[in-house]
N, C-alpha and C positions, 0 to 999 in steps of 0.2 A: 113785292117780294122778288120778282124777276130782276128788278134793278139792283137790289141789294146783293142777290146772288152773283150777278155779273160783276159788281164792284169787288166782291170777295175774290172771284176768279181772276180778275185783272191784277189785284194785289199779289196773289200767289204767283201768277205768271211773271210779274216783275221781279219778285223775290227769287223765283226759280232761275230766271235769266242771270241775275247777279251772282247767284251761287255757281252756276255753270261757268261763268266768266272767271270767277275766283279760282275754281278748280283747274281750269285750263291754264291760267297764269302760273299757278303753283306747280303744276306738272311740267310746264315749260322751264321754269326756274330749276326744278330738280334735275331735269334732263340736261340742261346746260351745265350745271355744276358737276354732275356725274361725268359728263364728257370731258370737262376741263381736268378733273382729277385723274381720270383714266389716261388721258394724253400726257399729263404731267408725270404720272407714275411710270408710264412706258419709257419716257425719256430718262428719268432719274434711275430707274432700275438698270437700264442698259448702260448709263453713265457709270454707275458704281461697279457693274460687272467688268466694264472695259478698264477701269482703274485697277481692279483686282488683277486682271490679266497683265497689265503693264508692270505692276510690282513683281509678278511672278517671273518676269524676264530677268530680274536681277536677284532671284532667289529669295524674295520676301513674300511670305505667305499670309494671305488674308482669308477670312471667311465672310460669308454674306448671308443675310436674311432679307428676303426669301432666297432659298437655295436655287442655284442656276438650273438644277434638274426640273424645277417647277415651271420656269418661264422661257427656257431656251430649247429650241429644237435644231440639232445639227443636220444640215442637208448633206454636207461633206465634212471632211476633217477640218476644213478652214471656213466653210460657209455655214451661216446659221440664220435663223429667223426667230422672232419672239412668238411664243405660242399664243394663238388667239383664244385658247381655252383657259388661259390664266386670268384670274379675276383681278385686273389692275385697279378697277374702280373701288373695290372694297379692301385694298391693301392700305393699311393705316400706319405702317412703319416699315422703313427700309434701313438696314444696318450693315455697315462695312467695318470689320474688326481686324486689327493687326494682331497676328498670332505670334509675332517675334517674341522670344522669351528674354533676350538680352536687354539690359538697361531698364527693366521694368516696363517694357512696351506692351506686353499682353494686356488687352483691355482698352488700349487706345482705339477709339472708334468714331466714325461719323454716323450720326443717327438722325433720320428724318421721321417725324411723326406728325399726325394730324390731330387737332384737338378743338373743342368748342369753347368759345369765350363769349358769354352773353348771347348764345344762339348763333354765333358767327363762326364758321369753320376757319381755322388758321393752319398754316404749315410752318413747322419749326425745324431748323437744322442746327444740331449742336455737335461739338467735339467733346467726347467724354474720355477721361483718362484716370488711371489709378495713381493716387498719390503715395500709396504705401500701405502697410499693415500696422495695426495697433492692437495690443492685448488689453482686454477689459477683464477685470477681476472676476465679475459675475457672469459674463457672457462669452468669454473666450476671445479668440482672434477674429478681427473684422478688417475687411479691406476697405480703404477709404477712397471714394471717387468724387471727382468734381467735373463740372461742365463749363464750356464756353459757348455762348450763343452766337452762332455765325449768321443766322438769318431767321426772321420771325415776322410773318405777314399774314393778313387775312387772304383767303384764297383769291378773291377778286382783284387783289393788288400785287400778287406774286409776279415778279419779272424773271423769266427764265434766263435772260441775258445777264441780269445782275447776279442771279444765283450761280450761273456758270462762271462768272468772273471770280466770285468768292471761292468756289470749289477749285478752280484752276490755280489760284494763288496758294491755297492751302496744300493742294497735292504737290505742287512744286517744292514747297518748303519741307513737306513730309518726305518726299523723295530724296531731297538733298540731305536731310538728317540721317537717312539710311545709308546713303553713299559715304557720308563722313562718319558713320557709326556714332552719332551724337544726338541723342533724343532731346537734349537741352535746346537745340536749335528750334525744334518744333514747338516746345512748350514756351519758349521766349517769344516766338512769333504770336502765339495765341494770346499771351498775356498783354503784349503790346498792341494788338489789333482788335481784340473782341472783348465784349463785356462778360464778366464772370457770371455763370448761372448757378444752379443749385449744387449742393454737395450732399453726399449721403454715404452710408456705410452698409456693407453686405458681409455676411458671415464668410470667413475664409475656410476652405476645406482642410488646410494644413497650417502649421505654424511656420513652416519654412518652404513654401511652394516655389519661391523663386520667380513668381509671376510679376511681383512688383516689390521694390525695396522697402524694408521696414521703415515705418514712420512713427516716431514717438510724439504724442500730443502733450 
């Protein structure tokens, strides 16, 4: 009986050891991924905020989510630091939106979001824009939106250098389109450079908002 009891205890000790090892490996993996996402979001949130400020210098207004009040602390009028209290790790979307009303630009936006595909977390960057408004007989006015996919990678394959190259090129064209007051420059660049993503409709608040030009389907 003593031998059987010892064998049973040895079996459980072996199982217990394996379970402890699995737990530690999983905890390590979660910690590494959380750290990667936090560091990535810190960089991207600050990047978007700096882009917003650069456009402000030429009188072009953008809005941003999350709001700068949540993640920026100003030490002086010109010096700032990112708030350590802001939850960068659990920030799952970052949005920079052009508020310019002319040429139907309102709604033009860069959007970063995280999503799961077969249990693997991905990061996607898209350019979203309003194509116009359409009136539906039974549902009223809807605003039509489309996206271009600028970047889409599993988290462990994201290259910040590659992402910054893409962002840099997009912002230069966007900036030029504002200087020349020609939105078509930006849309042509998107069409020539990136793959078209999803399209969707949202209810418009008014029939003549001026936010984007009417589009008949």
